[in-house]
C-alpha positions as CSV (number, residue, x, y, z in Angstrom):
1,V,0.0,0.0,0.0
2,V,2.8,2.4,0.9
3,V,4.5,1.6,-2.4
4,I,1.4,2.2,-4.3
5,L,0.7,5.5,-2.5
6,G,4.4,6.6,-3.1
7,G,3.9,5.8,-6.8
8,V,0.6,7.8,-7.0
9,V,2.1,10.7,-5.2
10,G,5.2,10.6,-7.5
11,Y,3.0,10.5,-10.5
12,I,0.8,13.4,-9.4
13,G,4.0,15.4,-8.6
14,Y,5.3,14.6,-12.1
15,R,2.1,15.7,-13.8
16,I,1.9,18.9,-11.8
17,E,5.6,19.7,-12.8
18,K,4.8,19.0,-16.3
19,L,1.7,21.2,-16.2
20,Q,3.7,24.1,-14.7
21,K,6.3,23.8,-17.4
22,R,3.5,23.9,-20.1
23,I,2.0,27.0,-18.4
24,E,5.4,28.8,-18.4
25,E,5.9,27.8,-22.1
26,M,2.5,29.2,-22.9
27,E,3.2,32.5,-21.1
28,E,6.4,32.9,-23.0
29,K,4.6,32.5,-26.3
30,V,2.1,35.4,-25.7
31,F,2.9,39.0,-25.0
32,K,0.2,41.4,-23.8
33,E,0.5,45.1,-22.9
34,E,-2.0,47.9,-22.3
35,Q,-0.7,51.5,-22.1
36,R,-2.3,54.8,-21.4
37,F,-1.2,58.5,-21.4
38,R,-0.2,58.9,-17.7
39,Q,3.0,61.0,-17.8
40,I,3.3,63.5,-15.0
41,W,4.7,66.2,-17.3
42,L,1.6,65.7,-19.6
43,I,-0.8,66.0,-16.6
44,I,1.0,69.2,-15.5
45,I,0.9,70.8,-19.0
46,L,-2.8,69.9,-19.4
47,T,-3.7,71.2,-16.0
48,I,-2.0,74.6,-16.7
49,S,-3.6,74.7,-20.2
50,T,-6.9,74.0,-18.7
51,V,-6.7,76.5,-15.8
52,I,-5.7,79.5,-18.0
53,P,-8.8,79.3,-20.3
54,I,-11.2,78.5,-17.5
55,T,-9.9,81.4,-15.5
56,K,-10.4,83.7,-18.5
57,V,-13.9,82.4,-19.1
58,L,-14.8,82.8,-15.5
59,H,-13.5,86.3,-15.4
60,K,-15.4,87.2,-18.5
61,H,-18.6,85.6,-17.1
62,F,-18.6,87.1,-13.7
63,T,-17.5,90.7,-14.5
64,E,-20.1,93.3,-14.2
65,N,-20.8,93.7,-17.9
66,K,-21.3,90.0,-18.6
67,T,-20.2,89.6,-22.2
68,I,-21.1,85.9,-22.4
69,T,-24.4,84.2,-21.4
70,T,-24.7,81.4,-18.9
71,R,-25.4,79.0,-21.7
72,E,-22.2,80.1,-23.7
73,F,-20.3,79.9,-20.4
74,T,-21.4,76.4,-19.6
75,A,-20.7,75.2,-23.2
76,I,-17.2,76.7,-23.2
77,L,-16.4,75.0,-19.9
78,V,-17.7,71.6,-21.1
79,V,-15.7,71.8,-24.3
80,I,-12.4,72.8,-22.5
81,V,-12.8,70.0,-19.9
82,F,-13.9,67.4,-22.4
83,S,-11.1,68.2,-24.8
84,I,-8.6,67.6,-22.0
85,L,-10.2,64.6,-20.4
86,I,-10.6,62.7,-23.7
87,L,-6.8,62.2,-23.8
88,F,-7.0,60.0,-20.8
89,F,-9.4,57.6,-22.6
90,F,-6.7,56.9,-25.3
91,K,-5.3,53.4,-24.9
92,L,-2.8,51.3,-26.8
93,K,-3.2,47.5,-26.5
94,T,-0.6,45.2,-28.0
95,K,-0.6,41.4,-28.2
96,I,2.0,39.2,-29.9
97,D,1.0,35.5,-30.4
98,E,1.2,32.6,-32.8
99,K,-1.1,34.5,-35.3
100,G,1.0,37.7,-35.5
101,I,1.1,41.0,-33.9
102,H,-2.2,42.7,-32.9
103,Y,-2.6,46.3,-31.9
104,Q,-5.4,48.7,-31.0
105,F,-5.2,52.4,-30.4
106,S,-8.5,53.4,-28.8
107,P,-10.6,55.4,-29.6
108,F,-9.3,55.3,-33.3
109,H,-9.5,51.6,-33.7
110,F,-12.7,49.8,-32.6
111,S,-11.0,46.4,-32.7
112,M,-7.6,44.8,-32.6
113,K,-5.7,45.1,-35.9
114,L,-3.8,41.9,-36.8
115,I,-0.5,41.9,-38.8
116,P,0.0,38.2,-39.5
117,W,3.5,36.8,-39.4
118,N,3.5,36.0,-43.1
119,Q,3.2,39.7,-43.9
120,I,6.2,40.7,-41.7
121,T,9.7,40.7,-43.1
122,K,11.5,41.9,-40.0
123,A,10.5,42.4,-36.3
124,G,12.6,43.6,-33.5
125,I,12.9,46.0,-30.5
126,R,14.5,49.4,-31.0
127,T,15.0,52.7,-29.3
128,Y,13.6,55.7,-31.2
129,F,13.2,59.4,-30.8
130,P,9.5,60.1,-30.6
131,I,9.5,63.8,-31.3
132,S,12.2,64.0,-34.0
133,E,11.2,60.8,-35.8
134,F,7.4,60.9,-35.5
135,G,6.5,64.3,-34.1
136,G,5.5,63.0,-30.7
137,W,3.3,60.3,-29.3
138,G,-0.1,59.0,-30.4
139,L,-1.0,57.6,-33.8
140,K,1.8,59.1,-35.9
141,G,3.2,59.1,-39.4
142,G,2.1,58.7,-42.9
143,F,0.4,61.8,-44.2
144,F,2.4,64.8,-43.0
145,F,5.3,63.9,-40.7
146,N,8.4,61.9,-41.8
147,K,6.5,59.7,-44.3
148,G,9.6,57.6,-45.0
149,R,9.9,56.5,-41.4
150,G,6.5,54.8,-41.4
151,K,3.8,54.8,-38.8
152,A,4.2,54.9,-35.1
153,I,1.6,54.0,-32.5
154,N,2.8,54.9,-29.0
155,V,1.7,56.6,-25.8
156,S,5.0,57.1,-23.9
157,G,8.7,56.2,-23.8
158,N,11.2,55.6,-26.6
159,I,11.2,51.9,-27.0
160,G,9.1,50.0,-29.6
161,V,8.5,46.9,-31.6
162,Q,9.7,47.9,-35.1
163,L,8.0,45.9,-37.9
164,I,9.0,46.0,-41.6
165,L,6.3,44.5,-43.7
166,K,6.7,42.6,-47.0
167,N,5.0,45.5,-48.8
168,G,7.7,47.9,-47.5
169,D,5.6,49.6,-44.9
170,K,7.2,50.2,-41.5
171,I,5.2,50.2,-38.3
172,L,6.6,51.0,-34.8
173,I,4.4,50.0,-31.8
174,G,5.6,51.5,-28.5
175,T,6.2,49.2,-25.5
176,Q,7.1,49.6,-21.9
177,K,7.9,45.9,-21.6
178,K,11.1,45.6,-23.7
179,E,12.4,42.3,-22.3
180,E,9.0,40.5,-22.4
181,A,8.3,41.7,-26.0
182,L,11.9,40.7,-27.1
183,R,11.4,37.2,-25.5
184,V,8.2,36.5,-27.4
185,L,9.5,37.9,-30.7
186,E,12.4,35.5,-30.4
187,T,9.8,32.6,-29.9
188,Y,8.3,33.5,-33.3
189,K,11.4,34.5,-35.3
190,N,11.1,31.3,-37.3
191,K,7.7,32.6,-38.7
192,L,9.4,35.4,-40.4
193,I,10.2,34.3,-43.9
């Protein structure tokens, strides 16, 4: 009985270890990241750029010779506050898995965009200069700014997943998780033809 119990316990331990290894392997094969605009310097600039116009509107509204109506006053305040707050609803989601590289920059993309591995010539991690290369952060490139550098989708930092597609397009997707992204890209480098 003791031998049988020892065998059962050993087998269960073996299966648990095998399952843990499989979970670790699966975790290494998928990269997920969600980023938002949360930089302190941005919050300070937005606060200052909100306070100044609101102060001017308040002054104009509460002076003795009211030059704007209460309705206009309310509308101006709502527009100012809404235009600042909307920035904090922007979100960059990235996923790298066996299908390819997925990204979504809300509110501009309503669903994840997929770039399949068979459309990618080269994928790697690189440091870039957001302002000089792409004109800042956000959904950048293409039409007006540095068309030859391709498109950038980023919210902060200066590290990104650089993709070169078979059609010659370049896409850079910002990341704050350099090592994790690099590890998962290494897993799929054999899918790049």
